[in-house]
Steps between C-alpha positions, in 0.01 A plus 500: 500500500722558197870434561465411867353154518833356624527742791441447856317227688593301806489177299828576319694739721684483827343666804583870472499754782425872481813716528534769762530844347756707686545800269209719612701812402430411138128566563572869523552628145842668473604780274729265312206274394438476128147593393331251263196595291207266471617397152852423623358296790276306264800408284696384805208286620463327162877442483493340847212274390671407176822404683300300755644689795327550832400815683421533873206613708599693813270429794485662843376335820183677615611514867865603464757625251630166371519484122526186290546437127310229308567405139239578238479473119387782276242452228543679166400864528293604195323801647511703820436214745747237622414152632742314726476132591635367825754229515263259674783312675514775759140440600592201711568775750234712664531863390157619606653756733685671216384777269625592153711813491721510189571312180880466462634434151881440473628638171847608375661510845217717631167427665176651379252569783127523434263585791216250576190552706334266746495121492296433186585190299678283755347197329675408176555847352465867549468794261604864517474806275828618358610830653566795267855506638709248691852505640807286444736509800863380502710555811743216430865579456554174309249313289324183608331244279241238593603142433296187431582131467838503680539270802732556793707267712646674806764325715664624817688298765342177384142635496319489164202710392308531174307786344468719195672802354263798523699807393831591349689829527837618375669419834255272683232235456200409714392146572181366662535190709239226515278457802666184636826688551336724761425202726870485596553793727835683494637292216640801309773733618487826299853592610660198331528453121282231348528291184224578251414288200255636244365258242223450248381156378800352686744712295736695719491874437699631796693355790703709740561637845263783586447741790165584654404866457148494649237256629124548494255268673158503326305295755528157346778574252842656518682718249879536511697748291849385407796649322779297345797500731758557228513701176740247351497123490796269415385261235838393351858483622691821448703513178811701437416514132142558389359488152498862373188710530417729214262788442326426174337762277209481447444351845370145528184459705405263782135391496335282769191449709558612854457179706322677784289753317415295187584816311708538184824681563716646224829673570797612293818308574773732622793261441507139385727199537449132420455433873258787584403863464380803688191714470396830654161591655358830608499508882115505506476191273763280660323177594772236463695360788828306529445126495187517288480237222365572149416180323445627144683820409544607139784711366414690182713713272379720222156347537623141469504250788851360530469304824264343753656432834456433870638783711541621855536847655847513657534855628325830545677838505338836563640771275357855534136467384548156347555144614733266311452124508756239408346191345680164460404265216463159657415298187418524132545268204823498305340683203392793718844510662667503157277788379597709804865411438469605136341834597774576753787377281380687191465814711868471597622385157262483201714230340415242771208266439377253763311197365342686214429339163826454307564506123609139451712574191687765700546257791643215294718740308632631830576148629716420200661844461592520871662158479260355754416224248843392389571224241531213752177595675318544166613156385336356808147624414508581127286195417225627734494865398123498422429382855731769638324768300159392633620474860650850489184643344301372799758622753547850354165582343241306698655626826445187717534544874795259509741719298625859528753697293668835488631659184695813420386632163541801274297554183387137504851359528592293809833575668458320834285212617450289808225251580385254759251217533331334792698172504371327814199545723649792694822575309572721200794452260689800365623432143576653164714796602653663195590850375652683207718814509313829497656842490549651847268235656535158658178305414615176664569680825166684483283191445684323783425787737135501404453124533664507846255771607215301341592194708554702817143637485331186373611244755281645778187450288342158579366482143852512355601164652856627531659352812820430304675635191756295313721518192762292318824652368838385376766563771736646240235759403642785706197730523241256652773345713579839650132588552341172607799291603655797667199546726492132595867513596449831681205375703672172576178341618360230261166509681463860383670471162647177357736434210527143369726394216363253239664317211310535176494258206249376247418136423301350216135464595350331197513127442429195713550534873772290653422248776645560841787279615428222748407609855406853387147646538351829369178620656302820551529640850395798708772712647381462860582129459861583419654591832831370362495779236419755773796386705734494200397841370521653848856367540628599159312822436260607771320695228142569390440270205307237689295774669398620158400149391314413818308824547139378545187646351270701723146362547287559188808643320520440126799290405768643274426232242137616488602871481721428193226286356253791512728686259557207268846436640668207671698491822536201728757285671519157656758344731658156474736310719768265358570221749767229520390214724249733668767762567444840334782593262344817354182697462391621151269801448339477159412855397262556209390820325422626152794548268657838560354589841870493579730530196761273658216254572593481868126466572494216252776298658579235759668615820702223665586523868761238563489368856758217473765584242697174537185288479345671198644342187488720191339221298222467756437876489487502118253210503275690742526816289404303185182378669401845627592687180206347308279789626706754298448560131852618436813326366715578801400554858714722728628361828589710802701289746584586860758493634701604200786271607299190414545528121874551532533202736344276233725631224207649307560820299310798641368745244475791743406591855213700639466668837149484641430809713199513730408776743237495774312821424497595865865594433411719200578824678853372578536415133397853398748647747779276368436595136473868588828496687687272256386660174395848619153423371245767580136406558342846474 
């Protein structure tokens, strides 16, 4: 049989039971029924066959009025006769006492009823002439859709049952429980909410508390109709400040396969934010429910796909003849997130660009003209300018997923710029904030606002790897000290936002390494071995730096070194302990990256955490640095030394000081509130 060889047999299906038919009123043709011609019916039958959907035979018991429905499959209809083949799984049951009465074809929320005569063809198949006219009847207030391939786990008061999802409506869904559940009498209380989990191939599609609307016992199976208990679920903690939602023209579009119906859904997006969006459905097409997961949703704009994401239905609101759904974006890659940011930012201000390709001549010209690259800084890297040019080409034109930037431009000229890179496994570093005067506008202020919003939306995405955000700034630089340092002082909780002061100086890195003095040992360590450093840092700072360094990889997670390597870039670090007679004097973090990933080369530096200031001789530290500096290909290597008092205690000149600011992104909403209040920054 063409197109139906995979259908039906007891060898590859569970035992199925006929369903009781309890809608005998439908057997009487109503005035509201739609009349179908023989040609229209033929087209429906062939469509049902093409889509591999079942129909049903309605049978009546010969001794009483009980009706049952048995699944059948339609053959292609090429003339005026139709052949139907039974789903043979049902024939484990004796149905000799039943006679054929109707063929029931579900189609477009209606049922088409075709009269049948007698009991011919109870073995394998039966045939019938097509009527000149048939009738499509629809008495449902809300639509229902048949579902396949979705499993059910039902839990109530410690009892667990399994089954399948049979039907979905706009406000309810029907499940069919497996036979073994019925052996436990009285296990289900219809007056008490139950937890329902719907899944396919072990992937969760829905989990939530649901109320029983109706039960139906079909001899050896049981159907239960549920409705979700709430029209709103709480997925995230409430936020006083939310990333702005915008209505974009032309509207973006959400496209996805309905996880229950296996049907492609396409809806215009009513309003959009980086964290989610809303769509509207006609009341008679609303088949989404709060809590439902969508594993692969695409957002398109002007015919171009800008994002693929994982999403979840958060709320449902009925408005006149429409239903609005709020959809939260649970995860997407950093490129998709940047494209949505760019769309929203450009809609608010066409001069804003988020991680788009940058004219490199314009960027370097901006760095020098804005004074971001001043003579002393340029003298530090002038001999490596070709390496810097290549690194920045990769960062700004190849768009790797370890770097993001925001620019404020007009007619190809850059007036404001801010960038960040992923510096550690789950920490991003804000850097390169600069701006030039522009008539009636404040580009530096604008790019800061947009990068704060970018971070605030990104940290909830698992793919972003953004548990922490950090930056370095000079304490005498008033603007970052007021923004970043001001928040740390305002929060006054170093476990939420820490501020550590480092001395900065450079030492020669080329030439022969110096041997360590007697009784000193330098060896590579792992941070968990260094409980002395933990104790020291907890006493002196209580901050987040060690949390950033020790954040472990998730199982099967790609390391940051490998992520950089995929883009032809370098980023790694190693940790050494300097010991005197087996006592730790300091820990040294050897950071390595390509030239220019950070223009101050703070990711190409050695960070020294001094545990015992009196014990650590300056000569011993310089000897250790000379041995570690061989990995760098630069004349001078920067040192960041904590605490900053160590350098002064040894009488060593300090070139400058840097504050290292780190925020746990769970406090990001408090940071937004602080900046809004302190600087009257608006996030609309």
